[in-house]
mmCIF file of the protein (N, C-alpha, C, O) and its ligand, coordinates in Angstrom:
data_MODEL
# 
_entry.id   MODEL 
# 
loop_
_entity.id 
_entity.type 
_entity.pdbx_number_of_molecules 
1 polymer     1 
2 non-polymer 1 
# 
_entity_poly.entity_id                      1 
_entity_poly.type                           'polypeptide(L)' 
_entity_poly.nstd_linkage                   no 
_entity_poly.nstd_monomer                   no 
_entity_poly.pdbx_seq_one_letter_code       
;(UNK)(UNK)(UNK)(UNK)(UNK)(UNK)(UNK)(UNK)(UNK)(UNK)(UNK)(UNK)(UNK)(UNK)(UNK)(UNK)
(UNK)(UNK)(UNK)(UNK)(UNK)(UNK)(UNK)(UNK)(UNK)(UNK)(UNK)(UNK)(UNK)(UNK)(UNK)(UNK)
(UNK)(UNK)(UNK)(UNK)(UNK)(UNK)(UNK)(UNK)(UNK)(UNK)(UNK)(UNK)(UNK)(UNK)(UNK)(UNK)
(UNK)(UNK)(UNK)(UNK)(UNK)
;
_entity_poly.pdbx_seq_one_letter_code_can   XXXXXXXXXXXXXXXXXXXXXXXXXXXXXXXXXXXXXXXXXXXXXXXXXXXXX 
_entity_poly.pdbx_strand_id                 A 
# 
loop_
_entity_poly_seq.entity_id 
_entity_poly_seq.num 
_entity_poly_seq.mon_id 
_entity_poly_seq.hetero 
1 1  UNK n 
1 2  UNK n 
1 3  UNK n 
1 4  UNK n 
1 5  UNK n 
1 6  UNK n 
1 7  UNK n 
1 8  UNK n 
1 9  UNK n 
1 10 UNK n 
1 11 UNK n 
1 12 UNK n 
1 13 UNK n 
1 14 UNK n 
1 15 UNK n 
1 16 UNK n 
1 17 UNK n 
1 18 UNK n 
1 19 UNK n 
1 20 UNK n 
1 21 UNK n 
1 22 UNK n 
1 23 UNK n 
1 24 UNK n 
1 25 UNK n 
1 26 UNK n 
1 27 UNK n 
1 28 UNK n 
1 29 UNK n 
1 30 UNK n 
1 31 UNK n 
1 32 UNK n 
1 33 UNK n 
1 34 UNK n 
1 35 UNK n 
1 36 UNK n 
1 37 UNK n 
1 38 UNK n 
1 39 UNK n 
1 40 UNK n 
1 41 UNK n 
1 42 UNK n 
1 43 UNK n 
1 44 UNK n 
1 45 UNK n 
1 46 UNK n 
1 47 UNK n 
1 48 UNK n 
1 49 UNK n 
1 50 UNK n 
1 51 UNK n 
1 52 UNK n 
1 53 UNK n 
# 
loop_
_struct_asym.id 
_struct_asym.entity_id 
A 1 
B 2 
# 
loop_
_chem_comp.id 
_chem_comp.type 
_chem_comp.mon_nstd_flag 
UNK 'L-peptide linking' . 
ZN  non-polymer         . 
# 
_pdbx_entity_nonpoly.entity_id   2 
_pdbx_entity_nonpoly.name        ? 
_pdbx_entity_nonpoly.comp_id     ZN 
# 
_pdbx_nonpoly_scheme.asym_id         B 
_pdbx_nonpoly_scheme.entity_id       2 
_pdbx_nonpoly_scheme.mon_id          ZN 
_pdbx_nonpoly_scheme.ndb_seq_num     1 
_pdbx_nonpoly_scheme.pdb_seq_num     101 
_pdbx_nonpoly_scheme.auth_seq_num    101 
_pdbx_nonpoly_scheme.pdb_mon_id      ZN 
_pdbx_nonpoly_scheme.auth_mon_id     ZN 
_pdbx_nonpoly_scheme.pdb_strand_id   A 
_pdbx_nonpoly_scheme.pdb_ins_code    . 
# 
loop_
_atom_site.group_PDB 
_atom_site.id 
_atom_site.type_symbol 
_atom_site.label_atom_id 
_atom_site.label_alt_id 
_atom_site.label_comp_id 
_atom_site.label_asym_id 
_atom_site.label_entity_id 
_atom_site.label_seq_id 
_atom_site.pdbx_PDB_ins_code 
_atom_site.Cartn_x 
_atom_site.Cartn_y 
_atom_site.Cartn_z 
_atom_site.occupancy 
_atom_site.B_iso_or_equiv 
_atom_site.pdbx_formal_charge 
_atom_site.auth_seq_id 
_atom_site.auth_comp_id 
_atom_site.auth_asym_id 
_atom_site.auth_atom_id 
_atom_site.pdbx_PDB_model_num 
ATOM   1   N  N  . UNK A 1 1  ? 0.882   -1.170  0.026   1.00 0.00 ? 1   UNK A N  1 
ATOM   2   C  CA . UNK A 1 1  ? -0.008  -0.007  -0.137  1.00 0.00 ? 1   UNK A CA 1 
ATOM   3   C  C  . UNK A 1 1  ? 0.856   1.281   -0.121  1.00 0.00 ? 1   UNK A C  1 
ATOM   4   O  O  . UNK A 1 1  ? 1.712   1.478   0.741   1.00 0.00 ? 1   UNK A O  1 
ATOM   5   N  N  . UNK A 1 2  ? 0.612   2.044   -1.010  1.00 0.00 ? 2   UNK A N  1 
ATOM   6   C  CA . UNK A 1 2  ? 1.597   3.216   -1.214  1.00 0.00 ? 2   UNK A CA 1 
ATOM   7   C  C  . UNK A 1 2  ? 0.720   4.646   -1.103  1.00 0.00 ? 2   UNK A C  1 
ATOM   8   O  O  . UNK A 1 2  ? -0.504  4.656   -1.233  1.00 0.00 ? 2   UNK A O  1 
ATOM   9   N  N  . UNK A 1 3  ? 1.332   5.568   -0.905  1.00 0.00 ? 3   UNK A N  1 
ATOM   10  C  CA . UNK A 1 3  ? 0.977   6.941   -0.926  1.00 0.00 ? 3   UNK A CA 1 
ATOM   11  C  C  . UNK A 1 3  ? 1.321   7.611   -2.069  1.00 0.00 ? 3   UNK A C  1 
ATOM   12  O  O  . UNK A 1 3  ? 2.490   7.978   -2.187  1.00 0.00 ? 3   UNK A O  1 
ATOM   13  N  N  . UNK A 1 4  ? 0.418   7.871   -3.049  1.00 0.00 ? 4   UNK A N  1 
ATOM   14  C  CA . UNK A 1 4  ? 0.643   8.518   -4.258  1.00 0.00 ? 4   UNK A CA 1 
ATOM   15  C  C  . UNK A 1 4  ? 1.200   9.883   -4.181  1.00 0.00 ? 4   UNK A C  1 
ATOM   16  O  O  . UNK A 1 4  ? 1.953   10.334  -5.044  1.00 0.00 ? 4   UNK A O  1 
ATOM   17  N  N  . UNK A 1 5  ? 0.825   10.520  -3.154  1.00 0.00 ? 5   UNK A N  1 
ATOM   18  C  CA . UNK A 1 5  ? 1.283   11.961  -2.899  1.00 0.00 ? 5   UNK A CA 1 
ATOM   19  C  C  . UNK A 1 5  ? 2.627   12.063  -2.640  1.00 0.00 ? 5   UNK A C  1 
ATOM   20  O  O  . UNK A 1 5  ? 3.229   13.121  -2.821  1.00 0.00 ? 5   UNK A O  1 
ATOM   21  N  N  . UNK A 1 6  ? 3.221   10.944  -2.185  1.00 0.00 ? 6   UNK A N  1 
ATOM   22  C  CA . UNK A 1 6  ? 4.676   10.915  -1.724  1.00 0.00 ? 6   UNK A CA 1 
ATOM   23  C  C  . UNK A 1 6  ? 5.668   10.836  -3.016  1.00 0.00 ? 6   UNK A C  1 
ATOM   24  O  O  . UNK A 1 6  ? 6.854   11.146  -2.900  1.00 0.00 ? 6   UNK A O  1 
ATOM   25  N  N  . UNK A 1 7  ? 5.118   10.409  -4.237  1.00 0.00 ? 7   UNK A N  1 
ATOM   26  C  CA . UNK A 1 7  ? 5.910   10.166  -5.315  1.00 0.00 ? 7   UNK A CA 1 
ATOM   27  C  C  . UNK A 1 7  ? 6.885   9.026   -5.027  1.00 0.00 ? 7   UNK A C  1 
ATOM   28  O  O  . UNK A 1 7  ? 8.061   9.020   -5.391  1.00 0.00 ? 7   UNK A O  1 
ATOM   29  N  N  . UNK A 1 8  ? 6.298   8.101   -4.363  1.00 0.00 ? 8   UNK A N  1 
ATOM   30  C  CA . UNK A 1 8  ? 7.065   6.807   -4.093  1.00 0.00 ? 8   UNK A CA 1 
ATOM   31  C  C  . UNK A 1 8  ? 7.664   6.280   -5.380  1.00 0.00 ? 8   UNK A C  1 
ATOM   32  O  O  . UNK A 1 8  ? 7.037   6.323   -6.439  1.00 0.00 ? 8   UNK A O  1 
ATOM   33  N  N  . UNK A 1 9  ? 8.843   5.800   -5.278  1.00 0.00 ? 9   UNK A N  1 
ATOM   34  C  CA . UNK A 1 9  ? 9.490   5.234   -6.506  1.00 0.00 ? 9   UNK A CA 1 
ATOM   35  C  C  . UNK A 1 9  ? 9.472   3.709   -6.493  1.00 0.00 ? 9   UNK A C  1 
ATOM   36  O  O  . UNK A 1 9  ? 10.214  3.016   -7.188  1.00 0.00 ? 9   UNK A O  1 
ATOM   37  N  N  . UNK A 1 10 ? 8.466   3.206   -5.556  1.00 0.00 ? 10  UNK A N  1 
ATOM   38  C  CA . UNK A 1 10 ? 8.338   1.780   -5.425  1.00 0.00 ? 10  UNK A CA 1 
ATOM   39  C  C  . UNK A 1 10 ? 6.986   1.294   -5.710  1.00 0.00 ? 10  UNK A C  1 
ATOM   40  O  O  . UNK A 1 10 ? 6.558   0.202   -5.334  1.00 0.00 ? 10  UNK A O  1 
ATOM   41  N  N  . UNK A 1 11 ? 6.283   2.229   -6.450  1.00 0.00 ? 11  UNK A N  1 
ATOM   42  C  CA . UNK A 1 11 ? 4.925   1.789   -6.828  1.00 0.00 ? 11  UNK A CA 1 
ATOM   43  C  C  . UNK A 1 11 ? 4.902   0.798   -7.826  1.00 0.00 ? 11  UNK A C  1 
ATOM   44  O  O  . UNK A 1 11 ? 5.708   0.823   -8.756  1.00 0.00 ? 11  UNK A O  1 
ATOM   45  N  N  . UNK A 1 12 ? 3.894   -0.222  -7.687  1.00 0.00 ? 12  UNK A N  1 
ATOM   46  C  CA . UNK A 1 12 ? 3.747   -1.180  -8.841  1.00 0.00 ? 12  UNK A CA 1 
ATOM   47  C  C  . UNK A 1 12 ? 3.395   -0.613  -10.196 1.00 0.00 ? 12  UNK A C  1 
ATOM   48  O  O  . UNK A 1 12 ? 3.218   0.596   -10.339 1.00 0.00 ? 12  UNK A O  1 
ATOM   49  N  N  . UNK A 1 13 ? 3.294   -1.476  -11.192 1.00 0.00 ? 13  UNK A N  1 
ATOM   50  C  CA . UNK A 1 13 ? 2.846   -1.015  -12.466 1.00 0.00 ? 13  UNK A CA 1 
ATOM   51  C  C  . UNK A 1 13 ? 1.431   -0.515  -12.376 1.00 0.00 ? 13  UNK A C  1 
ATOM   52  O  O  . UNK A 1 13 ? 0.644   -0.919  -11.519 1.00 0.00 ? 13  UNK A O  1 
ATOM   53  N  N  . UNK A 1 14 ? 1.140   0.372   -13.283 1.00 0.00 ? 14  UNK A N  1 
ATOM   54  C  CA . UNK A 1 14 ? -0.420  0.830   -13.215 1.00 0.00 ? 14  UNK A CA 1 
ATOM   55  C  C  . UNK A 1 14 ? -1.508  -0.213  -13.226 1.00 0.00 ? 14  UNK A C  1 
ATOM   56  O  O  . UNK A 1 14 ? -2.617  -0.078  -12.708 1.00 0.00 ? 14  UNK A O  1 
ATOM   57  N  N  . UNK A 1 15 ? -1.009  -1.395  -13.955 1.00 0.00 ? 15  UNK A N  1 
ATOM   58  C  CA . UNK A 1 15 ? -1.847  -2.557  -14.116 1.00 0.00 ? 15  UNK A CA 1 
ATOM   59  C  C  . UNK A 1 15 ? -2.298  -3.341  -12.711 1.00 0.00 ? 15  UNK A C  1 
ATOM   60  O  O  . UNK A 1 15 ? -3.325  -3.972  -12.461 1.00 0.00 ? 15  UNK A O  1 
ATOM   61  N  N  . UNK A 1 16 ? -1.197  -3.070  -11.945 1.00 0.00 ? 16  UNK A N  1 
ATOM   62  C  CA . UNK A 1 16 ? -1.264  -3.783  -10.585 1.00 0.00 ? 16  UNK A CA 1 
ATOM   63  C  C  . UNK A 1 16 ? -1.713  -2.879  -9.359  1.00 0.00 ? 16  UNK A C  1 
ATOM   64  O  O  . UNK A 1 16 ? -1.636  -3.224  -8.179  1.00 0.00 ? 16  UNK A O  1 
ATOM   65  N  N  . UNK A 1 17 ? -2.189  -1.685  -9.823  1.00 0.00 ? 17  UNK A N  1 
ATOM   66  C  CA . UNK A 1 17 ? -2.593  -0.771  -8.719  1.00 0.00 ? 17  UNK A CA 1 
ATOM   67  C  C  . UNK A 1 17 ? -3.983  -0.754  -8.599  1.00 0.00 ? 17  UNK A C  1 
ATOM   68  O  O  . UNK A 1 17 ? -4.646  -0.969  -9.614  1.00 0.00 ? 17  UNK A O  1 
ATOM   69  N  N  . UNK A 1 18 ? -4.609  -0.509  -7.407  1.00 0.00 ? 18  UNK A N  1 
ATOM   70  C  CA . UNK A 1 18 ? -5.954  -0.293  -7.158  1.00 0.00 ? 18  UNK A CA 1 
ATOM   71  C  C  . UNK A 1 18 ? -5.962  1.100   -6.522  1.00 0.00 ? 18  UNK A C  1 
ATOM   72  O  O  . UNK A 1 18 ? -5.194  1.382   -5.602  1.00 0.00 ? 18  UNK A O  1 
ATOM   73  N  N  . UNK A 1 19 ? -6.867  1.981   -7.045  1.00 0.00 ? 19  UNK A N  1 
ATOM   74  C  CA . UNK A 1 19 ? -6.862  3.322   -6.335  1.00 0.00 ? 19  UNK A CA 1 
ATOM   75  C  C  . UNK A 1 19 ? -7.778  3.265   -5.182  1.00 0.00 ? 19  UNK A C  1 
ATOM   76  O  O  . UNK A 1 19 ? -8.992  3.173   -5.365  1.00 0.00 ? 19  UNK A O  1 
ATOM   77  N  N  . UNK A 1 20 ? -7.326  3.307   -4.152  1.00 0.00 ? 20  UNK A N  1 
ATOM   78  C  CA . UNK A 1 20 ? -8.223  3.220   -2.795  1.00 0.00 ? 20  UNK A CA 1 
ATOM   79  C  C  . UNK A 1 20 ? -8.868  4.405   -2.423  1.00 0.00 ? 20  UNK A C  1 
ATOM   80  O  O  . UNK A 1 20 ? -9.627  4.470   -1.456  1.00 0.00 ? 20  UNK A O  1 
ATOM   81  N  N  . UNK A 1 21 ? -8.559  5.467   -3.251  1.00 0.00 ? 21  UNK A N  1 
ATOM   82  C  CA . UNK A 1 21 ? -9.146  6.869   -2.688  1.00 0.00 ? 21  UNK A CA 1 
ATOM   83  C  C  . UNK A 1 21 ? -8.229  7.585   -1.761  1.00 0.00 ? 21  UNK A C  1 
ATOM   84  O  O  . UNK A 1 21 ? -7.081  7.192   -1.555  1.00 0.00 ? 21  UNK A O  1 
ATOM   85  N  N  . UNK A 1 22 ? -8.782  8.711   -1.165  1.00 0.00 ? 22  UNK A N  1 
ATOM   86  C  CA . UNK A 1 22 ? -7.944  9.476   -0.250  1.00 0.00 ? 22  UNK A CA 1 
ATOM   87  C  C  . UNK A 1 22 ? -8.336  9.298   1.252   1.00 0.00 ? 22  UNK A C  1 
ATOM   88  O  O  . UNK A 1 22 ? -9.502  9.275   1.647   1.00 0.00 ? 22  UNK A O  1 
ATOM   89  N  N  . UNK A 1 23 ? -7.407  9.196   1.919   1.00 0.00 ? 23  UNK A N  1 
ATOM   90  C  CA . UNK A 1 23 ? -7.548  9.025   3.491   1.00 0.00 ? 23  UNK A CA 1 
ATOM   91  C  C  . UNK A 1 23 ? -6.844  9.704   4.190   1.00 0.00 ? 23  UNK A C  1 
ATOM   92  O  O  . UNK A 1 23 ? -5.704  9.972   3.812   1.00 0.00 ? 23  UNK A O  1 
ATOM   93  N  N  . UNK A 1 24 ? -7.334  10.166  5.394   1.00 0.00 ? 24  UNK A N  1 
ATOM   94  C  CA . UNK A 1 24 ? -6.609  11.258  6.335   1.00 0.00 ? 24  UNK A CA 1 
ATOM   95  C  C  . UNK A 1 24 ? -5.503  10.415  6.996   1.00 0.00 ? 24  UNK A C  1 
ATOM   96  O  O  . UNK A 1 24 ? -4.605  11.040  7.559   1.00 0.00 ? 24  UNK A O  1 
ATOM   97  N  N  . UNK A 1 25 ? -5.462  9.127   6.995   1.00 0.00 ? 25  UNK A N  1 
ATOM   98  C  CA . UNK A 1 25 ? -4.423  8.308   7.687   1.00 0.00 ? 25  UNK A CA 1 
ATOM   99  C  C  . UNK A 1 25 ? -4.274  7.005   6.985   1.00 0.00 ? 25  UNK A C  1 
ATOM   100 O  O  . UNK A 1 25 ? -5.204  6.453   6.397   1.00 0.00 ? 25  UNK A O  1 
ATOM   101 N  N  . UNK A 1 26 ? -3.014  6.519   7.076   1.00 0.00 ? 26  UNK A N  1 
ATOM   102 C  CA . UNK A 1 26 ? -2.792  5.294   6.207   1.00 0.00 ? 26  UNK A CA 1 
ATOM   103 C  C  . UNK A 1 26 ? -3.560  4.238   6.815   1.00 0.00 ? 26  UNK A C  1 
ATOM   104 O  O  . UNK A 1 26 ? -3.903  3.307   6.086   1.00 0.00 ? 26  UNK A O  1 
ATOM   105 N  N  . UNK A 1 27 ? -3.904  4.228   8.096   1.00 0.00 ? 27  UNK A N  1 
ATOM   106 C  CA . UNK A 1 27 ? -4.812  3.130   8.589   1.00 0.00 ? 27  UNK A CA 1 
ATOM   107 C  C  . UNK A 1 27 ? -6.147  2.951   7.882   1.00 0.00 ? 27  UNK A C  1 
ATOM   108 O  O  . UNK A 1 27 ? -6.617  1.818   7.780   1.00 0.00 ? 27  UNK A O  1 
ATOM   109 N  N  . UNK A 1 28 ? -6.758  3.970   7.407   1.00 0.00 ? 28  UNK A N  1 
ATOM   110 C  CA . UNK A 1 28 ? -7.906  4.022   6.650   1.00 0.00 ? 28  UNK A CA 1 
ATOM   111 C  C  . UNK A 1 28 ? -7.765  3.253   5.332   1.00 0.00 ? 28  UNK A C  1 
ATOM   112 O  O  . UNK A 1 28 ? -8.505  2.380   4.879   1.00 0.00 ? 28  UNK A O  1 
ATOM   113 N  N  . UNK A 1 29 ? -6.622  3.787   4.810   1.00 0.00 ? 29  UNK A N  1 
ATOM   114 C  CA . UNK A 1 29 ? -6.319  3.055   3.411   1.00 0.00 ? 29  UNK A CA 1 
ATOM   115 C  C  . UNK A 1 29 ? -6.044  1.640   3.620   1.00 0.00 ? 29  UNK A C  1 
ATOM   116 O  O  . UNK A 1 29 ? -6.516  0.840   2.813   1.00 0.00 ? 29  UNK A O  1 
ATOM   117 N  N  . UNK A 1 30 ? -5.284  1.194   4.677   1.00 0.00 ? 30  UNK A N  1 
ATOM   118 C  CA . UNK A 1 30 ? -5.147  -0.299  4.903   1.00 0.00 ? 30  UNK A CA 1 
ATOM   119 C  C  . UNK A 1 30 ? -6.484  -0.977  5.072   1.00 0.00 ? 30  UNK A C  1 
ATOM   120 O  O  . UNK A 1 30 ? -6.743  -2.068  4.564   1.00 0.00 ? 30  UNK A O  1 
ATOM   121 N  N  . UNK A 1 31 ? -7.226  -0.351  5.729   1.00 0.00 ? 31  UNK A N  1 
ATOM   122 C  CA . UNK A 1 31 ? -8.701  -0.973  5.947   1.00 0.00 ? 31  UNK A CA 1 
ATOM   123 C  C  . UNK A 1 31 ? -9.193  -1.136  4.626   1.00 0.00 ? 31  UNK A C  1 
ATOM   124 O  O  . UNK A 1 31 ? -9.632  -2.243  4.316   1.00 0.00 ? 31  UNK A O  1 
ATOM   125 N  N  . UNK A 1 32 ? -9.191  -0.128  3.723   1.00 0.00 ? 32  UNK A N  1 
ATOM   126 C  CA . UNK A 1 32 ? -9.874  -0.339  2.392   1.00 0.00 ? 32  UNK A CA 1 
ATOM   127 C  C  . UNK A 1 32 ? -9.076  -1.156  1.603   1.00 0.00 ? 32  UNK A C  1 
ATOM   128 O  O  . UNK A 1 32 ? -9.756  -1.811  0.813   1.00 0.00 ? 32  UNK A O  1 
ATOM   129 N  N  . UNK A 1 33 ? -7.865  -1.361  1.526   1.00 0.00 ? 33  UNK A N  1 
ATOM   130 C  CA . UNK A 1 33 ? -7.027  -2.270  0.909   1.00 0.00 ? 33  UNK A CA 1 
ATOM   131 C  C  . UNK A 1 33 ? -7.389  -3.767  1.260   1.00 0.00 ? 33  UNK A C  1 
ATOM   132 O  O  . UNK A 1 33 ? -7.403  -4.685  0.439   1.00 0.00 ? 33  UNK A O  1 
ATOM   133 N  N  . UNK A 1 34 ? -7.647  -3.862  2.457   1.00 0.00 ? 34  UNK A N  1 
ATOM   134 C  CA . UNK A 1 34 ? -8.080  -5.351  2.919   1.00 0.00 ? 34  UNK A CA 1 
ATOM   135 C  C  . UNK A 1 34 ? -9.373  -5.870  2.284   1.00 0.00 ? 34  UNK A C  1 
ATOM   136 O  O  . UNK A 1 34 ? -9.679  -7.062  2.322   1.00 0.00 ? 34  UNK A O  1 
ATOM   137 N  N  . UNK A 1 35 ? -10.107 -4.939  1.706   1.00 0.00 ? 35  UNK A N  1 
ATOM   138 C  CA . UNK A 1 35 ? -11.273 -5.413  0.844   1.00 0.00 ? 35  UNK A CA 1 
ATOM   139 C  C  . UNK A 1 35 ? -10.819 -6.149  -0.271  1.00 0.00 ? 35  UNK A C  1 
ATOM   140 O  O  . UNK A 1 35 ? -11.533 -7.063  -0.685  1.00 0.00 ? 35  UNK A O  1 
ATOM   141 N  N  . UNK A 1 36 ? -9.552  -5.850  -0.921  1.00 0.00 ? 36  UNK A N  1 
ATOM   142 C  CA . UNK A 1 36 ? -9.073  -6.403  -2.016  1.00 0.00 ? 36  UNK A CA 1 
ATOM   143 C  C  . UNK A 1 36 ? -8.048  -7.347  -1.778  1.00 0.00 ? 36  UNK A C  1 
ATOM   144 O  O  . UNK A 1 36 ? -7.964  -8.318  -2.530  1.00 0.00 ? 36  UNK A O  1 
ATOM   145 N  N  . UNK A 1 37 ? -7.139  -7.181  -0.701  1.00 0.00 ? 37  UNK A N  1 
ATOM   146 C  CA . UNK A 1 37 ? -6.164  -8.063  -0.564  1.00 0.00 ? 37  UNK A CA 1 
ATOM   147 C  C  . UNK A 1 37 ? -6.241  -8.575  0.946   1.00 0.00 ? 37  UNK A C  1 
ATOM   148 O  O  . UNK A 1 37 ? -6.605  -7.808  1.837   1.00 0.00 ? 37  UNK A O  1 
ATOM   149 N  N  . UNK A 1 38 ? -5.883  -9.903  1.204   1.00 0.00 ? 38  UNK A N  1 
ATOM   150 C  CA . UNK A 1 38 ? -5.623  -10.434 2.389   1.00 0.00 ? 38  UNK A CA 1 
ATOM   151 C  C  . UNK A 1 38 ? -4.532  -9.890  3.245   1.00 0.00 ? 38  UNK A C  1 
ATOM   152 O  O  . UNK A 1 38 ? -4.629  -9.564  4.428   1.00 0.00 ? 38  UNK A O  1 
ATOM   153 N  N  . UNK A 1 39 ? -3.372  -9.833  2.402   1.00 0.00 ? 39  UNK A N  1 
ATOM   154 C  CA . UNK A 1 39 ? -2.230  -9.389  3.173   1.00 0.00 ? 39  UNK A CA 1 
ATOM   155 C  C  . UNK A 1 39 ? -1.837  -7.808  2.776   1.00 0.00 ? 39  UNK A C  1 
ATOM   156 O  O  . UNK A 1 39 ? -1.361  -7.545  1.672   1.00 0.00 ? 39  UNK A O  1 
ATOM   157 N  N  . UNK A 1 40 ? -2.048  -6.950  3.631   1.00 0.00 ? 40  UNK A N  1 
ATOM   158 C  CA . UNK A 1 40 ? -1.836  -5.599  3.302   1.00 0.00 ? 40  UNK A CA 1 
ATOM   159 C  C  . UNK A 1 40 ? -0.800  -5.141  4.319   1.00 0.00 ? 40  UNK A C  1 
ATOM   160 O  O  . UNK A 1 40 ? -0.833  -5.431  5.515   1.00 0.00 ? 40  UNK A O  1 
ATOM   161 N  N  . UNK A 1 41 ? 0.212   -4.323  3.661   1.00 0.00 ? 41  UNK A N  1 
ATOM   162 C  CA . UNK A 1 41 ? 1.135   -3.827  4.436   1.00 0.00 ? 41  UNK A CA 1 
ATOM   163 C  C  . UNK A 1 41 ? 1.423   -2.410  3.852   1.00 0.00 ? 41  UNK A C  1 
ATOM   164 O  O  . UNK A 1 41 ? 1.231   -2.163  2.661   1.00 0.00 ? 41  UNK A O  1 
ATOM   165 N  N  . UNK A 1 42 ? 1.844   -1.585  4.650   1.00 0.00 ? 42  UNK A N  1 
ATOM   166 C  CA . UNK A 1 42 ? 2.124   -0.175  4.243   1.00 0.00 ? 42  UNK A CA 1 
ATOM   167 C  C  . UNK A 1 42 ? 3.544   -0.132  3.601   1.00 0.00 ? 42  UNK A C  1 
ATOM   168 O  O  . UNK A 1 42 ? 4.346   -0.990  3.969   1.00 0.00 ? 42  UNK A O  1 
ATOM   169 N  N  . UNK A 1 43 ? 3.886   0.698   2.767   1.00 0.00 ? 43  UNK A N  1 
ATOM   170 C  CA . UNK A 1 43 ? 5.157   0.656   2.176   1.00 0.00 ? 43  UNK A CA 1 
ATOM   171 C  C  . UNK A 1 43 ? 6.157   1.246   3.170   1.00 0.00 ? 43  UNK A C  1 
ATOM   172 O  O  . UNK A 1 43 ? 5.834   2.154   3.937   1.00 0.00 ? 43  UNK A O  1 
ATOM   173 N  N  . UNK A 1 44 ? 7.224   0.776   3.141   1.00 0.00 ? 44  UNK A N  1 
ATOM   174 C  CA . UNK A 1 44 ? 8.256   0.985   4.092   1.00 0.00 ? 44  UNK A CA 1 
ATOM   175 C  C  . UNK A 1 44 ? 8.752   2.622   3.855   1.00 0.00 ? 44  UNK A C  1 
ATOM   176 O  O  . UNK A 1 44 ? 9.113   3.381   4.755   1.00 0.00 ? 44  UNK A O  1 
ATOM   177 N  N  . UNK A 1 45 ? 8.675   2.904   2.574   1.00 0.00 ? 45  UNK A N  1 
ATOM   178 C  CA . UNK A 1 45 ? 9.147   4.177   2.031   1.00 0.00 ? 45  UNK A CA 1 
ATOM   179 C  C  . UNK A 1 45 ? 8.219   5.369   2.247   1.00 0.00 ? 45  UNK A C  1 
ATOM   180 O  O  . UNK A 1 45 ? 8.655   6.444   2.658   1.00 0.00 ? 45  UNK A O  1 
ATOM   181 N  N  . UNK A 1 46 ? 6.771   5.138   1.928   1.00 0.00 ? 46  UNK A N  1 
ATOM   182 C  CA . UNK A 1 46 ? 5.981   6.042   1.773   1.00 0.00 ? 46  UNK A CA 1 
ATOM   183 C  C  . UNK A 1 46 ? 4.712   5.999   2.775   1.00 0.00 ? 46  UNK A C  1 
ATOM   184 O  O  . UNK A 1 46 ? 3.943   6.947   2.933   1.00 0.00 ? 46  UNK A O  1 
ATOM   185 N  N  . UNK A 1 47 ? 4.621   4.808   3.396   1.00 0.00 ? 47  UNK A N  1 
ATOM   186 C  CA . UNK A 1 47 ? 3.582   4.596   4.311   1.00 0.00 ? 47  UNK A CA 1 
ATOM   187 C  C  . UNK A 1 47 ? 4.138   4.026   5.557   1.00 0.00 ? 47  UNK A C  1 
ATOM   188 O  O  . UNK A 1 47 ? 3.514   3.121   6.112   1.00 0.00 ? 47  UNK A O  1 
ATOM   189 N  N  . UNK A 1 48 ? 5.242   4.461   6.051   1.00 0.00 ? 48  UNK A N  1 
ATOM   190 C  CA . UNK A 1 48 ? 5.880   3.967   7.073   1.00 0.00 ? 48  UNK A CA 1 
ATOM   191 C  C  . UNK A 1 48 ? 5.111   3.763   8.275   1.00 0.00 ? 48  UNK A C  1 
ATOM   192 O  O  . UNK A 1 48 ? 5.350   2.803   9.007   1.00 0.00 ? 48  UNK A O  1 
ATOM   193 N  N  . UNK A 1 49 ? 4.110   4.685   8.555   1.00 0.00 ? 49  UNK A N  1 
ATOM   194 C  CA . UNK A 1 49 ? 3.372   4.497   9.663   1.00 0.00 ? 49  UNK A CA 1 
ATOM   195 C  C  . UNK A 1 49 ? 2.622   3.228   9.927   1.00 0.00 ? 49  UNK A C  1 
ATOM   196 O  O  . UNK A 1 49 ? 2.440   2.761   11.052  1.00 0.00 ? 49  UNK A O  1 
ATOM   197 N  N  . UNK A 1 50 ? 2.154   2.647   8.673   1.00 0.00 ? 50  UNK A N  1 
ATOM   198 C  CA . UNK A 1 50 ? 1.481   1.433   8.635   1.00 0.00 ? 50  UNK A CA 1 
ATOM   199 C  C  . UNK A 1 50 ? 2.340   0.362   8.071   1.00 0.00 ? 50  UNK A C  1 
ATOM   200 O  O  . UNK A 1 50 ? 1.785   -0.668  7.688   1.00 0.00 ? 50  UNK A O  1 
ATOM   201 N  N  . UNK A 1 51 ? 3.552   0.474   7.980   1.00 0.00 ? 51  UNK A N  1 
ATOM   202 C  CA . UNK A 1 51 ? 4.508   -0.711  7.810   1.00 0.00 ? 51  UNK A CA 1 
ATOM   203 C  C  . UNK A 1 51 ? 4.638   -1.521  8.847   1.00 0.00 ? 51  UNK A C  1 
ATOM   204 O  O  . UNK A 1 51 ? 4.848   -1.096  9.984   1.00 0.00 ? 51  UNK A O  1 
ATOM   205 N  N  . UNK A 1 52 ? 4.511   -2.908  8.518   1.00 0.00 ? 52  UNK A N  1 
ATOM   206 C  CA . UNK A 1 52 ? 4.774   -3.830  9.548   1.00 0.00 ? 52  UNK A CA 1 
ATOM   207 C  C  . UNK A 1 52 ? 5.767   -4.877  8.931   1.00 0.00 ? 52  UNK A C  1 
ATOM   208 O  O  . UNK A 1 52 ? 5.766   -5.048  7.712   1.00 0.00 ? 52  UNK A O  1 
ATOM   209 N  N  . UNK A 1 53 ? 6.511   -5.495  9.650   1.00 0.00 ? 53  UNK A N  1 
ATOM   210 C  CA . UNK A 1 53 ? 7.598   -6.228  9.201   1.00 0.00 ? 53  UNK A CA 1 
ATOM   211 C  C  . UNK A 1 53 ? 7.153   -7.505  8.428   1.00 0.00 ? 53  UNK A C  1 
ATOM   212 O  O  . UNK A 1 53 ? 7.997   -8.269  7.961   1.00 0.00 ? 53  UNK A O  1 
HETATM 213 ZN ZN . ZN  B 2 .  ? 5.651   3.391   -1.348  1.00 0.00 2 101 ZN  A ZN 1 
# 
């Protein structure tokens, strides 16, 4: 899970992205992403608050 606003250089290719919308915190984005993926993790580089090992 990446934050587009941060211009992260680790974004997947556009075909592999789902636009989750805008969230005031990465936690909301993670919750939304879990509707699509079982295993959701924040990007270490652009969503570090939600990154888990
Ligand atoms: Zn990222």
